N, C-alpha and C positions, 0 to 999 in steps of 0.2 A: 445659718452659715452655709455657704456653698462649698461642696466637696471638690477638691482639686486632685485629680488623679496623679499618682507619682510615676506609674509605669506605662500608662496608656496615654495616647493623645486625648485631648478634651473632646474632640469630635468622635473618636472611637468609643470613648467612655459613654458619651451621651446616647449614641446609637445603641450600645449594649444595655444601657439603663432603660431605654424605651422598650427594647425586646424583653428584658427581664420583667418589666412592669406589666407587659401584656401577658407573658407566659406564667408568671409567678404571682399574679395579683398584687404586685408592688410590695412584697414582703421581704425583699432582700436588702441588706445594708449596702451602702455604697462601697465599702471596703471589700465586701464579698463579691459584688458585681465586678470590681476591678480585678480581683484575684481570678474570677472565672474567665475574664478576658485574657489575662496572662496565661492561664492554663490552656485556653483554646489556641493561643498563638504557639505554645509549645507543641501541642498536639499537631497542628498544621505543619510545623517545621519537621516533625517526625514523619508525617505522611509524605512530605515533599522530599525526604532524604532518599536518594537513589540507591544507596548501598544497603542491600538487604542480604541477610545470611541465606545461603542456599538451603533448600529444604533438606532436612535430615542431617545437616551439619551440627555436630555435637561438640561441646567444649571438652578438652582433655582435663585431667585431674587438677592440674595447676590453674587452668582457666576457670574451672568450676569453683575452686577455692577463692579465687579473686572475685568472681561474680557474687558469691555468697557474702563475702566481706563488704563489697560495694552495696549490695542490696540492704544489708543490715545497717550500714552507716547512713544510707539515704533514707531509710525508714525512720531513723532518729533525727532526720532533718539536717544531717551533716553531709558535707562533700569532702571526702578524704583527699589529702594531698598525695602526690606521687610518692613522696617519702614515706607517708603512713602506709600506703599500699605495699611499697617495697619492704618495709619493716615487717609487716604482717606476713608477707610471703617468704621472709627469711633471706631476702637479697641483701648483698653488701652495698650494691650500687643502686642509686635511684634510676639510673639509665635502664636497668633491667625492668624496673616497675613501669617505666615509660613505654618500653617495648611491649610489655604484656598488655598494658592498657590500650595501646594502639591496635594490637591484635584483636582485642575484644571489640573495639569500635569497627574495625574493618570487617569482622565477621558479623556485625549487626547486632551484637548482644548488648551493647551500650552505646550511647551517643552523647556528645557534649551539647549542652544547650546553646541555642543560637543567640542568646541575649548578651553575649560578651562576657559573661561571668564564668568562672571555672567551676562548672558543675557537671555532673553526669545524670543522665536520665536513663533508667533501665527500661528496656522495651518490654511491654506486657507479653507474657508468655514466653519469655526468653530463656528457655531451657531449665528454669529453676522450679 
């Protein structure tokens, strides 16, 4: 049975399958190859993002609390909603959570994924 990629184009998947076969002696499952391709696309979108936090820029106490919450949720495979972030932070309004999240993104400590889904990707080494 032929594998049909769900998140990559057939052409991109076949190219990646060829590379994986050469580099890994053909021991990767098709699903793993596709996931590797998706992960690479995410990495490249992060590298291409021009907004980078200035060197030495540190989060304040509230921002750090939000970053820790987001990190822990993402580590569990979840992407928390603005309401969940707001609730965790003790805000009455989800607008306050949105503003905080936007500040984290502008400072370069978190980014939204470029695949159109509502997810956050924490930047490696982002002050935590």
